C-alpha positions in Angstrom: -39.3 -22.8 -29.1 -38.6 -26.5 -29.7 -40.5 -26.3 -33.0 -38.4 -23.4 -34.1 -35.2 -25.4 -33.6 -36.7 -28.4 -35.4 -37.5 -26.1 -38.3 -34.0 -24.7 -38.2 -32.6 -28.3 -38.3 -34.6 -28.8 -41.5 -33.1 -25.7 -43.1 -30.3 -26.8 -45.4 -28.9 -23.2 -45.3 -28.8 -22.7 -41.6 -25.2 -21.6 -40.8 -25.2 -23.1 -37.4 -24.7 -26.5 -38.9 -21.3 -25.4 -40.4 -20.2 -25.5 -36.7 -22.5 -28.1 -35.1 -23.6 -31.6 -36.1 -27.1 -31.3 -37.5 -28.1 -34.9 -36.6 -26.8 -34.5 -33.1 -28.9 -31.4 -32.6 -32.0 -33.1 -34.2 -31.5 -36.1 -31.8 -31.2 -33.8 -28.8 -34.2 -31.8 -29.7 -36.5 -34.7 -30.5 -35.5 -36.9 -27.6 -33.6 -35.6 -24.6 -33.8 -31.8 -24.1 -31.3 -32.0 -21.3 -28.5 -32.8 -23.8 -28.8 -29.5 -25.7 -25.7 -27.4 -26.1 -25.6 -24.0 -24.6 -23.3 -21.4 -23.0 -21.3 -23.5 -20.6 -24.2 -25.7 -19.5 -27.7 -24.5 -20.1 -29.7 -24.6 -16.8 -33.0 -25.3 -18.6 -33.9 -26.7 -22.0 -35.4 -23.3 -23.0 -31.9 -21.7 -22.5 -30.3 -24.3 -24.7 -33.0 -23.9 -27.4 -32.7 -20.1 -27.3 -28.9 -20.3 -27.5 -29.1 -22.4 -30.7 -31.6 -20.1 -32.3 -29.7 -16.9 -31.4 -26.4 -18.3 -32.5 -27.9 -19.2 -35.9 -29.4 -15.7 -36.2 -26.1 -14.1 -35.4 -24.2 -16.3 -37.9 -26.7 -15.3 -40.5 -26.6 -11.7 -39.7 -22.9 -11.2 -39.7 -22.5 -13.7 -42.6 -19.8 -15.8 -41.0 -18.3 -18.1 -43.5 -16.6 -21.3 -42.3 
């Protein structure tokens, strides 16, 4: 899952990064998985990674424009 998020960080069209700081997510994913954003506070790194991926998918699917 971590590699999927790293791939998403490298995608210049990922809509998630209209809302979140790309470099901050990259830093969190490549160094300290405890610092990942998530719903309220993610209990595990996997929940935080999943949250980022699902939010990006949802933003792509509903074509949210910021």
